[in-house]
C-alpha positions as CSV (number, residue, x, y, z in Angstrom):
1,X,24.8,-6.6,-10.0
2,X,26.0,-4.5,-7.4
3,X,23.4,-1.9,-5.6
4,X,25.6,-0.9,-2.5
5,X,26.2,2.9,-3.9
6,X,22.3,3.0,-4.2
7,X,20.9,6.0,-1.7
8,X,17.4,7.1,-1.1
9,X,16.6,9.7,2.1
10,X,13.4,8.9,4.0
11,X,12.4,12.5,4.6
12,X,8.5,12.3,4.1
13,X,6.9,11.8,6.9
14,X,7.4,11.6,10.8
15,X,5.9,9.2,13.5
16,X,5.0,10.7,17.2
17,X,3.6,8.5,20.1
18,X,1.5,11.4,21.1
19,X,-0.7,11.0,17.7
20,X,-1.1,7.6,18.2
21,X,-4.9,5.9,19.5
22,X,-5.0,3.6,22.0
23,X,-5.6,0.7,19.3
24,X,-3.4,0.2,16.4
25,X,-6.5,-0.9,14.0
26,X,-7.9,3.1,13.4
27,X,-4.1,4.0,12.9
28,X,-3.7,0.9,10.3
29,X,-7.2,2.4,8.3
30,X,-5.9,5.6,8.5
31,X,-3.1,4.9,6.5
32,X,-4.1,2.7,4.6
33,X,-6.8,5.6,3.5
34,X,-3.8,7.8,2.9
35,X,-3.0,5.3,0.7
36,X,-5.7,5.2,-1.3
37,X,-5.9,8.8,-1.6
38,X,-2.4,9.1,-2.7
39,X,-3.5,6.3,-5.5
40,X,-0.7,3.9,-4.5
41,X,-1.4,1.0,-6.7
42,X,-3.2,-1.8,-5.2
43,X,-2.3,-0.7,-1.3
44,X,-4.3,-3.3,0.4
45,X,-1.6,-5.7,-1.0
46,X,0.9,-7.6,1.6
47,X,3.4,-9.8,1.5
48,X,2.3,-12.6,3.5
49,X,4.6,-15.0,5.6
50,X,4.3,-18.2,6.8
51,X,5.9,-21.2,8.5
52,X,5.6,-25.0,7.7
53,X,6.6,-28.3,10.1
54,X,9.9,-27.9,7.9
55,X,11.4,-24.9,9.3
56,X,11.4,-23.2,5.7
57,X,9.8,-19.3,5.9
58,X,7.7,-18.6,2.9
59,X,6.4,-15.2,1.7
60,X,4.2,-13.8,-1.3
61,X,1.9,-11.7,-2.0
62,X,-2.0,-11.2,-1.5
63,X,-4.5,-8.8,-0.7
64,X,-6.4,-8.1,2.1
65,X,-9.9,-7.7,1.8
66,X,-11.0,-6.6,5.0
67,X,-9.6,-5.1,8.4
68,X,-11.7,-5.9,11.6
69,X,-11.2,-5.5,14.9
70,X,-9.0,-8.4,15.4
71,X,-6.6,-8.1,12.1
72,X,-6.7,-8.8,8.4
73,X,-8.3,-10.9,6.5
74,X,-7.1,-12.5,3.3
75,X,-8.9,-15.1,0.9
76,X,-7.2,-18.2,-0.7
77,X,-6.7,-21.8,-1.5
78,X,-6.7,-24.0,1.7
79,X,-4.4,-26.6,-0.3
80,X,-1.9,-24.2,-1.2
81,X,1.6,-24.2,-0.2
82,X,0.3,-21.3,2.1
83,X,-2.7,-23.8,3.7
84,X,-0.5,-26.4,4.6
85,X,2.3,-24.1,6.6
86,X,-1.0,-22.5,8.3
87,X,-2.5,-26.0,9.0
88,X,0.9,-27.1,10.3
89,X,1.6,-24.0,12.2
90,X,-1.1,-21.6,12.8
91,X,1.0,-18.1,13.1
92,X,2.2,-15.6,10.2
93,X,3.0,-12.4,9.6
94,X,1.8,-9.5,6.9
95,X,4.0,-6.6,5.5
96,X,2.1,-3.4,3.7
97,X,4.7,-1.5,2.3
98,X,3.8,1.7,0.4
99,X,7.0,2.5,-1.2
100,X,6.0,5.9,-2.3
101,X,4.9,7.5,1.3
102,X,7.9,5.6,2.8
103,X,5.8,3.2,5.3
104,X,5.4,0.0,6.1
105,X,3.5,-2.1,9.0
106,X,4.1,-5.3,10.2
107,X,1.2,-7.5,11.6
108,X,1.8,-10.5,13.0
109,X,-0.5,-13.0,15.0
110,X,-2.7,-16.3,14.8
111,X,-4.6,-16.9,12.0
112,X,-7.5,-19.4,11.5
113,X,-10.0,-19.7,9.0
114,X,-13.1,-17.3,8.7
115,X,-16.6,-18.3,9.2
116,X,-18.0,-20.2,6.0
117,X,-20.8,-18.0,5.2
118,X,-18.9,-15.0,5.2
119,X,-16.3,-17.2,2.7
120,X,-19.5,-18.0,0.7
121,X,-20.8,-14.2,0.8
122,X,-17.3,-13.0,-0.4
123,X,-16.9,-15.5,-3.1
124,X,-20.0,-14.3,-4.8
125,X,-18.9,-11.0,-5.0
126,X,-15.9,-11.8,-7.2
127,X,-16.1,-11.5,-11.1
128,X,-17.5,-14.4,-13.0
129,X,-14.1,-15.4,-14.5
130,X,-12.2,-15.3,-11.2
131,X,-15.0,-17.4,-9.3
132,X,-14.2,-19.8,-12.4
133,X,-10.5,-19.6,-11.7
134,X,-10.6,-20.8,-8.1
135,X,-11.6,-24.0,-9.6
136,X,-8.6,-24.5,-11.8
137,X,-6.1,-24.1,-9.0
138,X,-6.9,-28.3,-7.2
139,X,-4.5,-27.7,-6.1
140,X,-3.2,-24.3,-6.0
141,X,0.6,-24.3,-6.5
142,X,0.0,-28.2,-7.7
143,X,2.1,-28.9,-11.3
144,X,0.4,-28.5,-14.5
145,X,1.6,-30.0,-17.4
146,X,1.3,-26.7,-19.7
147,X,-0.2,-23.4,-20.1
148,X,-2.5,-24.9,-22.8
149,X,-3.4,-27.8,-20.6
150,X,-4.5,-25.1,-17.7
151,X,-6.5,-22.7,-20.1
152,X,-8.1,-26.0,-21.2
153,X,-9.2,-26.9,-17.4
154,X,-10.6,-23.2,-17.4
155,X,-12.6,-23.3,-20.7
156,X,-13.8,-26.6,-19.4
157,X,-15.2,-25.2,-16.2
158,X,-16.9,-22.2,-17.9
159,X,-19.2,-24.8,-19.6
160,X,-19.6,-26.3,-16.2
161,X,-20.5,-23.3,-15.0
162,X,-22.1,-20.7,-17.0
163,X,-22.1,-17.2,-17.0
164,X,-25.1,-16.0,-15.3
165,X,-25.9,-19.0,-13.1
166,X,-24.4,-19.3,-9.6
167,X,-20.5,-21.0,-9.1
168,X,-20.4,-22.4,-6.1
169,X,-17.7,-21.7,-3.9
170,X,-15.1,-24.6,-3.9
171,X,-14.9,-26.2,-0.4
172,X,-11.1,-26.1,-1.2
173,X,-11.6,-22.2,-1.0
174,X,-11.9,-19.9,1.5
175,X,-10.7,-16.9,4.1
176,X,-7.8,-16.7,6.6
177,X,-8.0,-13.8,9.6
178,X,-4.6,-12.6,10.9
179,X,-5.4,-12.2,14.9
180,X,-3.1,-9.7,15.3
181,X,-0.9,-9.5,18.6
182,X,1.7,-7.5,17.2
183,X,1.5,-4.4,14.9
184,X,4.3,-2.3,13.9
185,X,4.3,1.2,12.3
186,X,7.6,2.0,10.4
187,X,8.1,5.5,8.8
188,X,11.0,6.2,6.9
189,X,13.2,9.7,8.3
190,X,16.5,11.0,7.2
191,X,20.0,9.1,8.2
192,X,18.3,5.9,8.5
193,X,16.8,6.8,12.0
194,X,13.7,6.0,11.0
195,X,10.5,6.1,13.3
196,X,9.3,2.6,14.7
197,X,6.2,2.2,17.0
198,X,5.3,-1.3,17.9
199,X,1.3,-2.4,19.4
200,X,2.0,-5.0,21.5
201,X,-0.4,-7.1,23.5
202,X,-1.0,-10.5,25.5
203,X,-3.7,-13.2,23.8
204,X,-5.4,-12.7,26.9
205,X,-5.3,-8.4,27.6
206,X,-7.7,-6.5,25.5
207,X,-4.8,-3.5,26.1
208,X,-2.3,-2.4,23.6
209,X,1.1,-1.4,25.2
210,X,2.8,0.9,22.7
211,X,7.2,0.7,22.2
212,X,9.6,2.4,20.7
213,X,12.0,0.9,18.5
214,X,15.6,1.3,17.7
215,X,15.7,2.1,13.7
């Protein structure tokens, strides 16, 4: 397949330094709210990139569940491939991409587990079958003999944890927070002269520097 003749001119917006706040999180929340208002499907979905000790980058889509004063929070299986990468190399990058708005945001930083009480509080907010489903993946990304075998495990777990009872939070499951050291806002522009504005800070500083990048 050859896509070399496919073209789309990005002309839906602009991004100027004078409209930016001094810190990036209010801007991120603004863009998320605008994506929600425009009915972008799952605007809180990110592509999460990690790299473990094998030096092979890996990327997958996960859902952000909170934007904090430090960065973004998501939940997953600690024993998954991404969990192993994070254990070996606690740095990650997340990418929000809203195609219809011709915008993206890159969040780069140091990643750590969230407080266990916070994980358990979020787990109990999940739908019942999602709670049970978390117990199926032991470990996530591990091999399973067949779809039928996986469905049987799920059915047995539903008997073990009946609906209406409290489903315990697995010890191997929980939240991570990417504490941002860089956040880049990208707005598509005509002629591929895109607006790219980067917030950057040292880990020991509270102030952010704003830099315009070439497209």
